[in-house]
MIDOSE-1310 file (N, C-alpha, C; in nm, 2 decimals, decimal comma, always signed):
residues 282
mvly	+4,58/+7,45/+7,47/+4,70/+7,54/+7,49/+4,70/+7,57/+7,62; +4,82/+7,57/+7,70/+4,82/+7,61/+7,82/+4,81/+7,76/+7,83; +4,75/+7,82/+7,97/+4,73/+7,96/+7,99/+4,84/+8,05/+7,97; +4,96/+7,98/+8,02/+5,07/+8,10/+8,03/+5,18/+8,09/+7,91
thhl	+5,13/+8,01/+7,80/+5,22/+7,99/+7,69/+5,14/+8,02/+7,56; +5,02/+8,08/+7,57/+4,93/+8,11/+7,45/+5,00/+8,22/+7,36; +5,08/+8,30/+7,41/+5,15/+8,42/+7,33/+5,31/+8,38/+7,29; +5,34/+8,25/+7,32/+5,48/+8,22/+7,28/+5,48/+8,14/+7,14
pqwk	+5,60/+8,16/+7,07/+5,60/+8,09/+6,94/+5,58/+7,94/+6,97; +5,54/+7,87/+6,85/+5,53/+7,74/+6,86/+5,65/+7,65/+6,93; +5,76/+7,68/+6,90/+5,87/+7,61/+6,93/+5,88/+7,61/+7,10; +5,86/+7,73/+7,14/+5,86/+7,74/+7,27/+5,75/+7,69/+7,36
rdev	+5,63/+7,70/+7,30/+5,52/+7,63/+7,36/+5,54/+7,46/+7,38; +5,59/+7,43/+7,24/+5,65/+7,27/+7,27/+5,72/+7,25/+7,38; +5,83/+7,35/+7,40/+5,92/+7,31/+7,50/+5,85/+7,31/+7,64; +5,76/+7,40/+7,64/+5,70/+7,43/+7,79/+5,61/+7,30/+7,81
eeii	+5,55/+7,26/+7,72/+5,45/+7,14/+7,74/+5,53/+7,01/+7,75; +5,65/+6,99/+7,71/+5,72/+6,87/+7,73/+5,76/+6,89/+7,88; +5,82/+6,98/+7,92/+5,86/+7,00/+8,08/+5,72/+6,97/+8,15; +5,61/+7,00/+8,11/+5,50/+6,98/+8,20/+5,47/+6,83/+8,19
rfsk	+5,47/+6,77/+8,08/+5,47/+6,63/+8,07/+5,57/+6,53/+8,13; +5,68/+6,58/+8,12/+5,78/+6,49/+8,19/+5,76/+6,50/+8,33; +5,72/+6,62/+8,40/+5,70/+6,65/+8,52/+5,59/+6,57/+8,58; +5,50/+6,54/+8,50/+5,38/+6,46/+8,53/+5,41/+6,30/+8,53
eykl	+5,50/+6,26/+8,43/+5,52/+6,13/+8,40/+5,63/+6,06/+8,49; +5,73/+6,15/+8,53/+5,84/+6,10/+8,63/+5,80/+6,14/+8,77; +5,85/+6,03/+8,86/+5,83/+6,06/+9,01/+5,91/+6,16/+9,07; +6,03/+6,18/+9,00/+6,10/+6,29/+9,06/+6,16/+6,39/+8,94
tglv	+6,14/+6,52/+8,98/+6,16/+6,63/+8,89/+6,27/+6,72/+8,97; +6,36/+6,76/+8,89/+6,49/+6,82/+8,95/+6,54/+6,92/+8,86; +6,62/+7,02/+8,92/+6,70/+7,12/+8,85/+6,84/+7,09/+8,86; +6,92/+7,10/+8,77/+7,06/+7,08/+8,78/+7,12/+7,21/+8,70
dlhg	+7,26/+7,24/+8,77/+7,33/+7,36/+8,72/+7,43/+7,31/+8,61; +7,43/+7,35/+8,49/+7,52/+7,32/+8,38/+7,65/+7,42/+8,39; +7,64/+7,50/+8,47/+7,77/+7,61/+8,44/+7,88/+7,54/+8,44; +7,97/+7,61/+8,33/+8,11/+7,55/+8,32/+8,14/+7,42/+8,27
ipas	+8,04/+7,35/+8,22/+8,05/+7,20/+8,17/+8,09/+7,21/+8,01; +8,19/+7,18/+7,99/+8,22/+7,16/+7,84/+8,13/+7,09/+7,76; +8,10/+7,12/+7,64/+7,99/+7,03/+7,57/+8,03/+6,88/+7,54; +8,15/+6,86/+7,53/+8,22/+6,71/+7,51/+8,18/+6,64/+7,63
qlqq	+8,21/+6,70/+7,76/+8,18/+6,64/+7,86/+8,04/+6,65/+7,91; +7,95/+6,73/+7,86/+7,82/+6,72/+7,89/+7,75/+6,61/+7,82; +7,79/+6,59/+7,70/+7,75/+6,48/+7,62/+7,77/+6,35/+7,68; +7,90/+6,32/+7,74/+7,94/+6,20/+7,81/+7,84/+6,19/+7,93
mrrn	+7,83/+6,31/+8,01/+7,74/+6,28/+8,14/+7,59/+6,24/+8,08; +7,56/+6,29/+7,97/+7,41/+6,25/+7,94/+7,41/+6,08/+7,90; +7,51/+6,04/+7,83/+7,54/+5,90/+7,82/+7,54/+5,81/+7,94; +7,62/+5,88/+8,03/+7,61/+5,80/+8,16/+7,50/+5,80/+8,25
lrgl	+7,40/+5,89/+8,24/+7,27/+5,90/+8,27/+7,16/+5,81/+8,21; +7,19/+5,75/+8,08/+7,10/+5,70/+8,01/+7,05/+5,57/+8,09; +6,92/+5,56/+8,09/+6,85/+5,44/+8,17/+6,83/+5,48/+8,31; +6,87/+5,58/+8,36/+6,86/+5,62/+8,50/+6,78/+5,76/+8,50
avlk	+6,81/+5,85/+8,42/+6,75/+5,97/+8,43/+6,75/+6,04/+8,28; +6,66/+6,15/+8,25/+6,65/+6,21/+8,14/+6,69/+6,37/+8,17; +6,78/+6,41/+8,10/+6,83/+6,54/+8,10/+6,76/+6,63/+8,01; +6,70/+6,74/+8,05/+6,65/+6,81/+7,92/+6,69/+6,97/+7,96
mtrn	+6,76/+7,01/+7,84/+6,82/+7,15/+7,85/+6,73/+7,25/+7,78; +6,68/+7,35/+7,85/+6,62/+7,46/+7,78/+6,64/+7,60/+7,84; +6,58/+7,69/+7,80/+6,59/+7,83/+7,87/+6,52/+7,83/+8,00; +6,59/+7,93/+8,09/+6,54/+7,94/+8,22/+6,38/+7,98/+8,21
tlie	+6,37/+8,08/+8,14/+6,22/+8,15/+8,11/+6,15/+8,03/+8,07; +6,17/+7,94/+7,99/+6,06/+7,84/+7,96/+6,03/+7,74/+8,07; +6,14/+7,72/+8,16/+6,12/+7,64/+8,27/+6,03/+7,71/+8,39; +6,05/+7,83/+8,39/+5,96/+7,92/+8,47/+5,81/+7,91/+8,43
hafs	+5,77/+7,94/+8,29/+5,65/+7,92/+8,23/+5,59/+7,78/+8,26; +5,67/+7,68/+8,25/+5,62/+7,55/+8,27/+5,57/+7,53/+8,43; +5,65/+7,58/+8,52/+5,60/+7,57/+8,66/+5,49/+7,65/+8,72; +5,48/+7,77/+8,64/+5,38/+7,86/+8,67/+5,26/+7,78/+8,62
elgg	+5,26/+7,69/+8,52/+5,15/+7,65/+8,46/+5,10/+7,51/+8,55; +5,22/+7,44/+8,59/+5,19/+7,32/+8,68/+5,13/+7,37/+8,82; +5,18/+7,47/+8,88/+5,11/+7,53/+9,00/+5,14/+7,43/+9,10; +5,08/+7,45/+9,23/+5,10/+7,36/+9,34/+5,23/+7,35/+9,39
eigk	+5,25/+7,25/+9,48/+5,38/+7,24/+9,55/+5,51/+7,24/+9,43; +5,48/+7,16/+9,34/+5,58/+7,13/+9,23/+5,60/+7,27/+9,15; +5,51/+7,35/+9,16/+5,54/+7,51/+9,10/+5,64/+7,57/+9,16; +5,67/+7,54/+9,29/+5,77/+7,62/+9,37/+5,92/+7,58/+9,33
tagy	+5,93/+7,49/+9,25/+6,06/+7,45/+9,19/+6,14/+7,56/+9,11; +6,05/+7,65/+9,05/+6,10/+7,77/+8,98/+6,17/+7,86/+9,08; +6,14/+7,86/+9,18/+6,21/+7,96/+9,28/+6,36/+7,90/+9,32; +6,41/+7,80/+9,26/+6,53/+7,72/+9,28/+6,63/+7,76/+9,15
idgq	+6,57/+7,81/+9,04/+6,64/+7,82/+8,92/+6,75/+7,93/+8,95; +6,86/+7,89/+8,92/+6,98/+7,98/+8,94/+7,10/+7,93/+8,84; +7,14/+8,04/+8,78/+7,26/+8,02/+8,68/+7,20/+7,95/+8,54; +7,28/+7,85/+8,49/+7,24/+7,77/+8,37/+7,17/+7,66/+8,42
sami	+7,05/+7,65/+8,43/+6,96/+7,54/+8,48/+6,91/+7,45/+8,36; +6,91/+7,34/+8,41/+6,83/+7,23/+8,31/+6,75/+7,15/+8,39; +6,66/+7,08/+8,34/+6,57/+6,99/+8,39/+6,63/+6,84/+8,39; +6,61/+6,76/+8,52/+6,62/+6,64/+8,52/+6,51/+6,56/+8,57
ytne	+6,50/+6,44/+8,51/+6,37/+6,36/+8,55/+6,41/+6,21/+8,57; +6,36/+6,14/+8,68/+6,39/+5,99/+8,69/+6,29/+5,93/+8,78; +6,28/+5,82/+8,77/+6,17/+5,74/+8,87/+6,25/+5,69/+8,98; +6,38/+5,71/+9,00/+6,45/+5,66/+9,11/+6,44/+5,78/+9,24
npfk	+6,48/+5,72/+9,36/+6,47/+5,83/+9,47/+6,58/+5,92/+9,46; +6,58/+6,04/+9,52/+6,66/+6,15/+9,51/+6,80/+6,13/+9,56; +6,82/+6,03/+9,66/+6,93/+6,00/+9,72/+7,02/+5,91/+9,62; +6,95/+5,83/+9,52/+7,04/+5,75/+9,43/+7,08/+5,85/+9,32
lyrk	+6,99/+5,95/+9,27/+7,01/+6,04/+9,17/+7,12/+6,13/+9,20; +7,14/+6,17/+9,34/+7,24/+6,28/+9,38/+7,36/+6,20/+9,38; +7,37/+6,07/+9,42/+7,50/+5,99/+9,44/+7,55/+5,99/+9,26; +7,45/+5,94/+9,18/+7,51/+5,92/+9,03/+7,56/+6,06/+8,99
lqdt	+7,49/+6,18/+9,03/+7,53/+6,30/+8,97/+7,67/+6,33/+9,03; +7,68/+6,30/+9,16/+7,84/+6,31/+9,23/+7,93/+6,23/+9,16; +7,90/+6,12/+9,10/+8,00/+6,04/+9,03/+8,03/+6,09/+8,90; +7,95/+6,20/+8,83/+7,98/+6,26/+8,72/+8,07/+6,37/+8,73
mtkm	+8,11/+6,42/+8,86/+8,20/+6,52/+8,88/+8,34/+6,48/+8,84; +8,40/+6,57/+8,78/+8,56/+6,57/+8,73/+8,61/+6,69/+8,78; +8,75/+6,68/+8,81/+8,84/+6,80/+8,84/+8,89/+6,86/+8,72; +8,88/+7,01/+8,71/+8,91/+7,08/+8,59/+9,02/+7,18/+8,63
vakp	+9,09/+7,24/+8,55/+9,19/+7,35/+8,58/+9,10/+7,46/+8,60; +9,15/+7,56/+8,69/+9,07/+7,69/+8,74/+9,10/+7,79/+8,60; +8,98/+7,86/+8,61/+8,99/+7,98/+8,52/+8,98/+8,10/+8,61; +9,05/+8,21/+8,55/+9,04/+8,34/+8,64/+8,90/+8,38/+8,67
gdta	+8,87/+8,40/+8,80/+8,73/+8,45/+8,84/+8,66/+8,32/+8,90; +8,73/+8,20/+8,89/+8,65/+8,08/+8,96/+8,66/+8,11/+9,09; +8,56/+8,04/+9,17/+8,56/+8,02/+9,31/+8,61/+7,89/+9,36; +8,72/+7,89/+9,46/+8,75/+7,78/+9,50/+8,66/+7,69/+9,60
pedv	+8,61/+7,57/+9,54/+8,54/+7,49/+9,63/+8,58/+7,46/+9,77; +8,71/+7,43/+9,77/+8,79/+7,40/+9,89/+8,92/+7,45/+9,90; +8,99/+7,44/+9,99/+9,12/+7,51/+10,01/+9,21/+7,44/+9,90; +9,30/+7,53/+9,83/+9,38/+7,47/+9,74/+9,50/+7,49/+9,80
visk	+9,57/+7,34/+9,80/+9,70/+7,35/+9,89/+9,83/+7,31/+9,80; +9,91/+7,36/+9,78/+10,03/+7,33/+9,71/+10,13/+7,26/+9,80; +10,18/+7,12/+9,78/+10,26/+7,06/+9,87/+10,40/+7,08/+9,86; +10,48/+7,07/+9,96/+10,62/+7,08/+9,95/+10,67/+6,96/+9,88
gpta	+10,78/+7,00/+9,80/+10,85/+6,89/+9,71/+10,89/+6,94/+9,57; +10,97/+6,85/+9,52/+11,00/+6,87/+9,38/+10,90/+6,88/+9,29; +10,93/+6,96/+9,16/+10,84/+6,99/+9,05/+10,90/+6,90/+8,93; +10,83/+6,91/+8,82/+10,86/+6,85/+8,70/+10,95/+6,96/+8,63
fppg	+10,96/+7,09/+8,68/+11,02/+7,21/+8,58/+11,16/+7,21/+8,61; +11,23/+7,23/+8,48/+11,36/+7,25/+8,49/+11,40/+7,40/+8,54; +11,52/+7,43/+8,61/+11,54/+7,56/+8,64/+11,51/+7,67/+8,53; +11,46/+7,78/+8,55/+11,42/+7,88/+8,47/+11,32/+7,97/+8,52
pivg	+11,25/+8,03/+8,42/+11,18/+8,18/+8,47/+11,04/+8,13/+8,56; +11,02/+7,98/+8,56/+10,91/+7,93/+8,64/+10,93/+7,97/+8,78; +11,06/+7,97/+8,83/+11,09/+8,01/+8,98/+11,01/+8,14/+9,00; +11,04/+8,25/+8,91/+10,99/+8,36/+8,94/+10,85/+8,38/+8,94
tlqq	+10,80/+8,29/+8,83/+10,65/+8,28/+8,84/+10,59/+8,24/+8,96; +10,64/+8,14/+9,02/+10,58/+8,09/+9,13/+10,59/+8,17/+9,26; +10,72/+8,24/+9,28/+10,75/+8,32/+9,37/+10,65/+8,44/+9,38; +10,61/+8,49/+9,26/+10,51/+8,61/+9,23/+10,39/+8,57/+9,27
agip	+10,33/+8,45/+9,26/+10,22/+8,41/+9,31/+10,22/+8,38/+9,45; +10,33/+8,40/+9,50/+10,31/+8,37/+9,67/+10,36/+8,24/+9,69; +10,42/+8,15/+9,61/+10,46/+8,02/+9,64/+10,60/+8,01/+9,66; +10,65/+7,95/+9,78/+10,79/+7,96/+9,80/+10,87/+7,83/+9,73
aaie	+10,94/+7,90/+9,62/+11,00/+7,81/+9,51/+11,13/+7,85/+9,52; +11,21/+7,73/+9,48/+11,37/+7,75/+9,49/+11,43/+7,64/+9,39; +11,55/+7,68/+9,35/+11,62/+7,56/+9,28/+11,72/+7,49/+9,37; +11,71/+7,34/+9,38/+11,78/+7,26/+9,46/+11,83/+7,14/+9,37
sgkv	+11,95/+7,13/+9,38/+12,00/+7,02/+9,31/+11,96/+7,02/+9,15; +11,95/+7,12/+9,09/+11,88/+7,14/+8,95/+11,77/+7,11/+8,92; +11,69/+7,13/+9,02/+11,53/+7,10/+9,02/+11,46/+7,21/+9,09; +11,35/+7,26/+9,04/+11,27/+7,35/+9,09/+11,19/+7,27/+9,20
vire	+11,19/+7,33/+9,32/+11,12/+7,28/+9,44/+11,02/+7,36/+9,50; +10,92/+7,32/+9,57/+10,82/+7,40/+9,63/+10,90/+7,38/+9,80; +10,92/+7,47/+9,85/+11,02/+7,46/+9,98/+10,92/+7,43/+10,10; +10,78/+7,47/+10,09/+10,69/+7,43/+10,20/+10,55/+7,41/+10,15
tktv	+10,47/+7,33/+10,22/+10,32/+7,32/+10,18/+10,25/+7,46/+10,24; +10,19/+7,50/+10,13/+10,11/+7,63/+10,15/+9,97/+7,62/+10,10; +9,88/+7,68/+10,17/+9,73/+7,70/+10,11/+9,74/+7,82/+10,04; +9,73/+7,83/+9,89/+9,74/+7,96/+9,82/+9,59/+8,00/+9,79
vkag	+9,49/+7,93/+9,81/+9,36/+7,98/+9,79/+9,29/+7,91/+9,90; +9,19/+7,99/+9,98/+9,11/+7,93/+10,07/+8,96/+7,91/+10,01; +8,90/+7,83/+10,06/+8,76/+7,79/+10,02/+8,68/+7,90/+10,02; +8,59/+7,94/+9,90/+8,52/+8,03/+9,89/+8,60/+8,16/+9,83
eein	+8,72/+8,18/+9,82/+8,79/+8,25/+9,75/+8,79/+8,28/+9,59; +8,81/+8,39/+9,54/+8,81/+8,38/+9,39/+8,95/+8,36/+9,34; +8,97/+8,27/+9,24/+9,11/+8,24/+9,20/+9,14/+8,35/+9,09; +9,25/+8,44/+9,11/+9,28/+8,54/+9,01/+9,35/+8,47/+8,89
ekma	+9,39/+8,55/+8,80/+9,43/+8,52/+8,68/+9,59/+8,46/+8,69; +9,66/+8,53/+8,79/+9,80/+8,48/+8,82/+9,80/+8,33/+8,88; +9,71/+8,31/+8,97/+9,71/+8,19/+9,04/+9,64/+8,10/+8,96; +9,56/+8,10/+8,87/+9,49/+8,01/+8,78/+9,62/+7,97/+8,67
dvls	+9,68/+8,07/+8,63/+9,80/+8,01/+8,55/+9,89/+7,92/+8,62; +9,96/+7,95/+8,75/+10,03/+7,88/+8,81/+9,97/+7,75/+8,85; +9,85/+7,72/+8,88/+9,79/+7,61/+8,90/+9,78/+7,51/+8,80; +9,76/+7,57/+8,67/+9,75/+7,50/+8,57/+9,88/+7,44/+8,51
kldi	+9,99/+7,52/+8,55/+10,14/+7,47/+8,51/+10,18/+7,37/+8,60; +10,12/+7,37/+8,72/+10,14/+7,27/+8,83/+10,05/+7,15/+8,81; +9,97/+7,15/+8,72/+9,85/+7,06/+8,69/+9,77/+7,03/+8,80; +9,74/+7,14/+8,89/+9,65/+7,13/+9,00/+9,51/+7,17/+8,95
rpid	+9,41/+7,08/+8,95/+9,29/+7,09/+8,92/+9,16/+7,12/+9,03; +9,15/+7,23/+9,08/+9,07/+7,24/+9,19/+8,93/+7,26/+9,17; +8,87/+7,25/+9,04/+8,73/+7,31/+9,03/+8,66/+7,16/+8,99; +8,56/+7,16/+9,05/+8,47/+7,05/+9,03/+8,36/+7,07/+8,94
vgls	+8,36/+7,00/+8,83/+8,27/+7,03/+8,72/+8,17/+6,92/+8,69; +8,06/+6,93/+8,69/+7,97/+6,82/+8,67/+7,82/+6,86/+8,69; +7,73/+6,78/+8,67/+7,57/+6,83/+8,69/+7,56/+6,85/+8,85; +7,55/+6,97/+8,88/+7,53/+7,00/+9,02/+7,38/+7,01/+9,06
lqia	+7,32/+6,91/+9,15/+7,18/+6,93/+9,17/+7,15/+7,04/+9,26; +7,03/+7,12/+9,22/+7,00/+7,24/+9,28/+6,88/+7,20/+9,37; +6,79/+7,14/+9,31/+6,66/+7,09/+9,39/+6,61/+6,95/+9,34; +6,54/+6,87/+9,41/+6,46/+6,77/+9,35/+6,33/+6,76/+9,43
fydg	+6,23/+6,74/+9,35/+6,10/+6,73/+9,40/+6,05/+6,59/+9,39; +6,04/+6,52/+9,51/+5,99/+6,39/+9,50/+5,89/+6,37/+9,60; +5,80/+6,27/+9,54/+5,68/+6,23/+9,63/+5,62/+6,35/+9,73; +5,62/+6,47/+9,67/+5,54/+6,57/+9,75/+5,65/+6,65/+9,83
tffe	+5,78/+6,63/+9,83/+5,86/+6,69/+9,92/+5,99/+6,73/+9,83; +6,05/+6,86/+9,88/+6,17/+6,92/+9,81/+6,29/+6,86/+9,89; +6,39/+6,81/+9,82/+6,50/+6,77/+9,88/+6,62/+6,85/+9,83; +6,69/+6,93/+9,91/+6,81/+7,01/+9,88/+6,95/+6,92/+9,88
pgtl	+7,06/+6,97/+9,82/+7,16/+6,88/+9,81/+7,22/+6,86/+9,96; +7,21/+6,95/+10,05/+7,27/+6,93/+10,19/+7,19/+6,83/+10,25; +7,06/+6,79/+10,22/+6,99/+6,68/+10,27/+7,04/+6,54/+10,21; +7,07/+6,55/+10,09/+7,10/+6,43/+10,02/+7,27/+6,39/+10,01
aide	+7,33/+6,48/+10,06/+7,48/+6,45/+10,08/+7,52/+6,40/+10,21; +7,50/+6,27/+10,22/+7,52/+6,19/+10,34/+7,64/+6,08/+10,32; +7,71/+6,05/+10,41/+7,81/+5,97/+10,41/+7,75/+5,82/+10,45; +7,73/+5,74/+10,34/+7,68/+5,60/+10,32/+7,74/+5,52/+10,44
teyf	+7,88/+5,52/+10,44/+7,95/+5,44/+10,53/+7,91/+5,48/+10,67; +7,93/+5,61/+10,70/+7,90/+5,67/+10,84/+7,72/+5,63/+10,87; +7,66/+5,65/+10,78/+7,51/+5,61/+10,80/+7,47/+5,47/+10,84; +7,54/+5,39/+10,77/+7,51/+5,24/+10,81/+7,58/+5,21/+10,92
nnii	+7,69/+5,27/+10,97/+7,76/+5,23/+11,10/+7,68/+5,29/+11,21; +7,62/+5,41/+11,18/+7,54/+5,45/+11,30/+7,41/+5,38/+11,31; +7,35/+5,30/+11,19/+7,24/+5,22/+11,21/+7,28/+5,10/+11,29; +7,39/+5,04/+11,26/+7,45/+4,94/+11,33/+7,47/+4,96/+11,49
laaq	+7,53/+5,07/+11,50/+7,54/+5,11/+11,66/+7,40/+5,11/+11,71; +7,32/+5,19/+11,65/+7,19/+5,22/+11,72/+7,13/+5,06/+11,75; +7,13/+4,99/+11,66/+7,06/+4,86/+11,68/+7,11/+4,78/+11,80; +7,26/+4,78/+11,80/+7,33/+4,72/+11,93/+7,28/+4,79/+12,07
qafn	+7,27/+4,91/+12,06/+7,24/+4,99/+12,18/+7,10/+4,97/+12,22; +7,02/+4,96/+12,09/+6,85/+4,92/+12,13/+6,86/+4,78/+12,20; +6,94/+4,68/+12,13/+6,96/+4,55/+12,19/+6,98/+4,53/+12,33; +7,08/+4,61/+12,37/+7,15/+4,62/+12,50/+7,05/+4,68/+12,61
lsvn	+6,98/+4,78/+12,56/+6,90/+4,86/+12,64/+6,78/+4,75/+12,68; +6,73/+4,70/+12,58/+6,61/+4,58/+12,58/+6,64/+4,47/+12,68; +6,77/+4,44/+12,67/+6,82/+4,33/+12,76/+6,84/+4,36/+12,89; +6,90/+4,49/+12,92/+6,92/+4,53/+13,05/+6,81/+4,56/+13,13
aayp	+6,72/+4,62/+13,04/+6,58/+4,66/+13,11/+6,49/+4,56/+13,10; +6,52/+4,43/+13,08/+6,43/+4,31/+13,07/+6,29/+4,36/+13,00; +6,32/+4,41/+12,88/+6,18/+4,45/+12,81/+6,19/+4,35/+12,69; +6,12/+4,24/+12,69/+6,14/+4,12/+12,59/+6,08/+4,19/+12,46
tatt	+6,15/+4,14/+12,34/+6,10/+4,14/+12,22/+6,13/+4,02/+12,14; +6,10/+3,98/+12,03/+6,13/+3,89/+11,95/+6,28/+3,85/+11,94; +6,33/+3,97/+11,93/+6,49/+3,94/+11,90/+6,56/+3,93/+12,03; +6,52/+4,00/+12,14/+6,59/+4,00/+12,25/+6,54/+3,91/+12,37
agai	+6,43/+3,82/+12,34/+6,39/+3,74/+12,44/+6,48/+3,64/+12,50; +6,54/+3,58/+12,40/+6,66/+3,47/+12,42/+6,76/+3,51/+12,50; +6,82/+3,65/+12,47/+6,92/+3,69/+12,55/+6,85/+3,74/+12,68; +6,76/+3,78/+12,70/+6,71/+3,81/+12,82/+6,69/+3,68/+12,93
igka	+6,65/+3,59/+12,86/+6,63/+3,47/+12,95/+6,76/+3,40/+12,98; +6,85/+3,41/+12,88/+7,00/+3,38/+12,90/+7,06/+3,44/+13,02; +7,04/+3,58/+13,02/+7,10/+3,65/+13,13/+7,04/+3,62/+13,26; +6,90/+3,60/+13,27/+6,82/+3,58/+13,38/+6,89/+3,44/+13,45
vrea	+6,91/+3,34/+13,36/+6,96/+3,21/+13,41/+7,08/+3,21/+13,45; +7,19/+3,30/+13,39/+7,31/+3,30/+13,46/+7,30/+3,40/+13,60; +7,23/+3,49/+13,59/+7,21/+3,56/+13,72/+7,17/+3,45/+13,83; +7,05/+3,39/+13,82/+6,99/+3,30/+13,90/+7,11/+3,20/+13,97
knla	+7,20/+3,15/+13,87/+7,28/+3,05/+13,88/+7,40/+3,12/+13,99; +7,44/+3,24/+13,94/+7,52/+3,30/+14,03/+7,48/+3,34/+14,17; +7,35/+3,38/+14,17/+7,29/+3,40/+14,31/+7,27/+3,26/+14,40; +7,26/+3,16/+14,33/+7,23/+3,04/+14,40/+7,36/+2,99/+14,45
veaa	+7,47/+3,02/+14,37/+7,62/+2,97/+14,42/+7,66/+3,06/+14,52; +7,63/+3,20/+14,53/+7,67/+3,29/+14,64/+7,59/+3,25/+14,76; +7,46/+3,20/+14,74/+7,40/+3,18/+14,87/+7,40/+3,05/+14,91; +7,48/+2,97/+14,82/+7,47/+2,83/+14,87/+7,36/+2,75/+14,87
iyek	+7,25/+2,78/+14,78/+7,13/+2,72/+14,75/+7,16/+2,58/+14,69; +7,13/+2,48/+14,74/+7,17/+2,34/+14,68/+7,04/+2,30/+14,61; +7,07/+2,33/+14,46/+6,98/+2,29/+14,36/+7,06/+2,20/+14,27; +6,98/+2,11/+14,19/+7,07/+2,03/+14,12/+7,14/+2,10/+13,99
dvve	+7,10/+2,22/+13,94/+7,17/+2,27/+13,85/+7,29/+2,35/+13,90; +7,31/+2,37/+14,03/+7,42/+2,46/+14,07/+7,50/+2,37/+14,18; +7,46/+2,27/+14,22/+7,53/+2,20/+14,33/+7,68/+2,18/+14,28; +7,69/+2,14/+14,15/+7,85/+2,12/+14,12/+7,92/+2,25/+14,11
liig	+7,85/+2,35/+14,10/+7,92/+2,49/+14,10/+7,96/+2,52/+14,23; +7,85/+2,49/+14,34/+7,90/+2,54/+14,47/+8,01/+2,45/+14,53; +8,00/+2,33/+14,48/+8,12/+2,23/+14,55/+8,25/+2,28/+14,47; +8,24/+2,31/+14,35/+8,37/+2,37/+14,25/+8,42/+2,49/+14,33
raqr	+8,32/+2,57/+14,37/+8,39/+2,69/+14,44/+8,44/+2,68/+14,57; +8,36/+2,58/+14,64/+8,41/+2,54/+14,78/+8,55/+2,49/+14,78; +8,57/+2,39/+14,68/+8,70/+2,34/+14,66/+8,82/+2,44/+14,64; +8,78/+2,55/+14,53/+8,88/+2,65/+14,51/+8,90/+2,71/+14,64
esla	+8,81/+2,76/+14,72/+8,83/+2,83/+14,83/+8,92/+2,75/+14,94; +8,90/+2,62/+14,96/+8,97/+2,55/+15,04/+9,12/+2,54/+14,99; +9,13/+2,52/+14,88/+9,26/+2,53/+14,83/+9,35/+2,66/+14,85; +9,27/+2,76/+14,82/+9,35/+2,89/+14,86/+9,39/+2,90/+14,99
vksl	+9,29/+2,86/+15,10/+9,32/+2,85/+15,25/+9,44/+2,78/+15,27; +9,43/+2,67/+15,20/+9,53/+2,57/+15,23/+9,67/+2,62/+15,20; +9,67/+2,69/+15,08/+9,81/+2,76/+15,04/+9,87/+2,85/+15,13; +9,76/+2,92/+15,20/+9,79/+3,05/+15,29/+9,86/+2,98/+15,42
ve	+9,80/+2,88/+15,46/+9,85/+2,80/+15,58/+9,97/+2,72/+15,56; +10,00/+2,69/+15,44/+10,14/+2,62/+15,42/+10,25/+2,71/+15,40
């Protein structure tokens, strides 16, 4: 029986021991936040993760007990527990896990008190509402609405809630009526411990297309540097030799050095120059 759990009821001890066992069996141990996820959606997310990761939901206090027992670097995972946390385990690398969790995110209607993850913008244009009290409701929420040609329209595009601001009850009601879903709901990775290193979401949130393009650009720049500096590698040796041959030929032509590989180029250049002089004389 583990030192930190001898005083716990049997079912709690079993939970702690399972967390410890999973943390030793899997390459990656992580924490995800379950806040605001409806039960039905959570079950679907678990099915989506099948074959990739194991999601274990339990009490935060039991997670803390487990990591206290584990100790070492992985024991510091407990310091990242925040809100309604759950454990996640996988043998995949943290970048793949993060991308998969991002794929589980869906947009939900806002509830009063929710924090806007990004600017909430209502666009100019017609709505699906017939003329009626909705115009006053929109105006009271600070949205420039009017009736035009028998339709309720938004007269100008407006940011109604800025990122990080709280969505009040009136605004939540209006956004729901307009079917604007500003809240990201899904398994939000809080921390991942993998191969002795902690990975935070900010590190894992990379733009793969931009990253790939940067690698291609770096490879091109390295190739050009190697060629221009005449620093031969297995990749650039051919290009360096080709460049040297072209420069040698150009030098031989400019200096009128009659070698068999350039004599025709010299004659051709002389002919072009003579024709140019002829055209000026005539």
